[in-house]
N, C-alpha and C positions, 0 to 999 in steps of 0.2 A: 533581609535574608539574601545571602549570596548563593547563586545557583550556577553550577557548571553543567552544561548540556553537551553531550557527546554522541556523535553518530555521523554516518556519511556514506558516500558512494552511490546511494539510491535516493530518488526523490522522496519515497515513502519515509525513509529515515529522517530526512531533513524536515519535511512537512510536519511529522509527528512532534518533533522538538519545538518547532515554531508554534504549533497549536498549544502545547503546554506552556511555553513562554508567555504567550498572549494571555492565558488564564492567570498565571502568576502575577503578571504586571497589572492586570485588571483588578485583582484583589488587593495588591499592594504596589502602587506605582514606584515606590522607592526600591523595589527588588532589583538587585544588581545581577545581571545575566552575562555569561560568557559562553560562547560556543567553541567546541573543539571538533574539527573535521579532518578530512583526509586531503592532503595537498594535491592539486591538479584535478580535483573533482568538482561537481556542480555546486557544492556548498560554497566554494569560493565566490561564486556569482550570487547565489540565492540568499545566503545568510546576510551579507552586508546590505543587499537590496531590501531585505525585510527589516533593516534597521538595527541589527545586532552586531556586536563585536565577534570576531572569529580568529582563533589560532588554529594552525594546521600542523599536522605531522606527516612526514613523507613515509608512507607505508611501503613494505616490501611488495614487489609485484609477484613474487613466487606464490604458487598454489600447490597443494598436495603436501602430504606429511613429510616426505624426504626433503623437498625444497624448503619447507618452513624450518626444518631442523638446521639446514645449512645457513639459514638466515638468522639464527639465534643471536649472533652478535648485534645485528641490526635491531632486533626486537629489544635487546637489553638497552641499547641507546634510546629507543623510543620510550621505554619505561622511565629512564632517567629524565628525558625531556618532559614527559607527562608529570613526573614528580615535581619538576621545577615549576611547571604551570600551576599545580595545586598549591605549592608553597608561596608562590607570588600572589595568586588570586584569593587564597584562603576561603574556599567555598564552604557553606554549611551543609550542602547536599549535592550529590552528583546524580544526574538523570541521563541514562543512555538509551538509545533507540535501536542499536544494532550496527553491524558492520565491524570490520576488523579493527578499526581505530578505537573501538570501545575497550579492547583487551588491555593495552598498556595503561590507559587512563583508569580503568577499574582496579588494576593491580596497584597503581599508585594511590588510589583512594583507600584501598585496603591498608596499605602501608601507613598512610597518613591518618588512618582511623576516621575517615569522612564517610558518613552514611550514604548509601546509594540505592537507587531504583533502576533496574534494568528491564527494558521492554523487549518482548519477543513476539513478533507478528506471525511467524510461520508455525505450522503444525509440527514440523520437525525443527527443533532449535538449531541454529547455525553453530559452526565449530567455535566461533569466538564467544558466543553466549555460553556454550557448554563449558569452555575453559574458564571463562570469567566466574561462572558459578562454582566451579571446582576450586579455583585458586584464590579468587577475590571475595567470595561469599557475600554478594550484595544482600542488603537487608530484606529486599523484596524483589521478586520478578513479576512483572505484569504481563499477562498473557491475553492474546486474542482467542486462541484455541485452547480451551481448558484441558483437552487431552494431551497437550504438550508437556504437562507437569510431570508425567511419569518418565519422561526422557531427561529430566534434570537430576542432579545428585540428591540422594535421600536427605531429608531434613531442610531442604531449601524452601523458604516461605514463598508461596505463589499467590497471586490474586488475579482472578479473571476480570480484567478491566477493559478489554477491548484494545483498540489501537487509535491513538489520537488523530483527529482529522482537522484540516484547515476549516475555520469558521465558514468560509464561503461555500464549501461543499455542503454544509448542513443548512445554511440560511438562504441560499438562492431559491427562488420560487419557480414553479413550472412556467408561469407567464413570463418571467424574466429570461429564462432559458430559451423559450420559443421565440421571443422577440429578438434576442441577441443573435440567434442562428437563422433568423428569417424563415421559420417553419410555419406550417399550417396548424393553427391551434385546434382545429376540428379533427385532426387526425392523431392517432397514436403514433409514437415514435419508437422505432427499432434502432438502437445504438450498437454499432459493431466496431470494436477496436481491440488491438492486441497489446495494450500497454503503451508506455511512452515511446518505446522503440518500434512498436508495431510488430505484426506477424505476417510474413509473406504468405504463409499457408492459409491463414484466415482470410487475408485479402483475396487470394486467388479463388478460394472456394466461394466467397460471397459474389465476386464478379461473374464466375461461371454460373452461379445460381440465378443472378439477375438476367443473364443472357437467355437461360432456359425459360425463366418465368415470363420473359417478354413474348416468347412464342406461345406459351400456355399459362396465362396468369392465374394464380390461385384465387379462390372466391373472396378471400379476405383483403386483397390488396387495396380496395377502394377505401379502407378505413385506416391505412397505415402509410408511413413515410420512413425513410432510412437516413440516418446520419452515419457516415462511414469515415473513420479516422485512420488513415493509412499507416501513420507512425513516423517517428523522427528518422529511423534508420531504414525500415523495411517498406516504406511507402512506394507505390508504383512511381516510376520516373515522371509520369504525367497523369493528369486526371483521366480515369478510365473513360474511354469513348464508347458509350453503349446507350441503347434505347431501353431504359428501365421501365418496368410495368407500373411503377409507383414513384412518387417524388423521391429523388435520390440526391443527397447532399454530401459531396465528397470534400474532405479537407486532409492534406498531408499531415497536419499536426494542429493541435488546438491547445494553446497555453491556458485558456480559460475553461478547463475541464468541467468546472462546476456548472457551466451552462448546459453542456451536453448531458450530464447526469440529471440535472433538474428537469430537462425536457423528456427524458427517456421513460418509456413504459416497459421495455424489455431490453436486456443487454446481452450481446454475444461477445465473449471475451475470454481471456486467459484467467489463471487462478492465482495471480500474484496476491500476496497477503493484503497489501494496501487496497487493491481493487475490491477484494471481498469485504474488507472492513467498510469501504464506502458503500457498496451495494447493500449490505445488511443494515448499516446505520440509516440508509434512506429507504429501506423496505422495498428494494427493487428486485423483481424476479430476473433470473438469468439463465442463459445457456453457457456453461463453463467448459472450456476446452483446455485442460491443463497441459502445459508444455513439459514434455518428459525429458529426462536426462540431465536436469539441473542438480545442484548439490543436494544429496539425500533425497532426490526426487520429490522435493518439498511441495511443488505445485500439485502433484497427484494427491498427496496427503491433504493439502489445503482443500482441494475440490471435494474430497470425501466428506468433509465436515458439512458443507452446504448441500451436497447431494443426498447424503443419508438423512439429513434433517428434513428434506423436502422443500428447500428454498431455491433449488436450481436443478436443471437437467444437466447431467455431466456426460460429455461425449469424449472418449479417448481420442487423442490427436490422430491416430491412425484411422479412426472411423469417422473423422470429421470430413466428409465428402459432400458433394453436391446433393446426393440422395439423402445423406444423413441430415444435412441442414434443411432440406425441403421438408422432411418428415417432422422435425421438431418445430419448425415454423408453422406448418399446417396445424399441428397439435395445439400450439399455444396462441398464435395470432388469430386463429379461427375459433377460439373458445375462451371468451373473457372470464368465465368462471374458473377455468384451470389457471389462467394467468393470475387471477386474484388470489387463489389458494397459495400459489408460490410466493406472491408478494406478502401475504399475511405471515407465512413462516419466516421469510427473510427478515421482516421487521422484528419478529420475536427474538431473532439471534443478534440483532444489532445493538451497539453500544454508542449511541450518539453523544453520551456524556463522558466519553473516555478521557478526554483532556482534563476535565474537572476531577475525575477519579484519580488520575495520576498526580495532579497537583495536590490533592488531598493526602496521598501517600507521602509525597515529598515533604509537605508541611508538617505532617504528623511525626516524621523522623527527626525534625529539628524542634519539636515542641510547639509548632504553630498550627496544628490541625484545627479545623473548624468544628 
């Protein structure tokens, strides 16, 4: 089977495709795989390092409806380039994980009559996914959030498959995570991070809370430790200089995120779709602070899913203050029963078998379903 995998710009899009690729090759080592991504983005480094071939398309930098209309000639050229890639590679199926690079490739797949599977990780489908569903009509759209279905064109086949995750996210044990990060195995671990780029707001609130708690430590601090990942972009310029009331481990960035997630007992973070897919697949309770003002305000809608289900406490960004953080940590870190209740619901939402399910869909489209 020949499989074209397309997606880019964010780590979540690339990791999802690599996870599916790993499953397909494990099932049939002769599977021929080709990735298509966006020129100048992280996939140019990550995909070859993962051992796969990559072709790239130079996508328009323009955003917004008016700018995209002005870029129509460039979009047409991209469509022609994508069509050339399909005619050269001759895939049996196309799998897309999101990002604007999917649009020209899925239009080309529709023209070439190649069956396709398109993944959508957010509660509000992105503009490229909505347009691909309207113009390219993929055979199936795999969703993390089942409620996203009503935002797609009528008649579109959808499947709630979750969002594929790297095997190491699912397979790393707590003991391995604790050992790799040099943590105390007798303490529970609070993990605080704002995504790969980090969040200056989350960083500042946590550091202010640590300074306050140093003067008046909460009763639960003897049982906990903190792992704080500052972020690739928004990390403090130097390691925070403070006297913490509990063991505090600061890292500007951690490539081996699976170690931190494996060691975690409670996570404070943003509401990116991939992060929520990881938390629920691992059954981790969370305090979710959605970043507002992104496209379609999608993080707010993502957070609603875990919040209403009872898998996380959701705090609006404007209300995420030192007092707000102190209150929710006292509630959860000081009450193991409440923490476990969140964890149980989180696990019930998770789809740790998502990569397998997406591979099943792709194989079924070409007559190779199991």
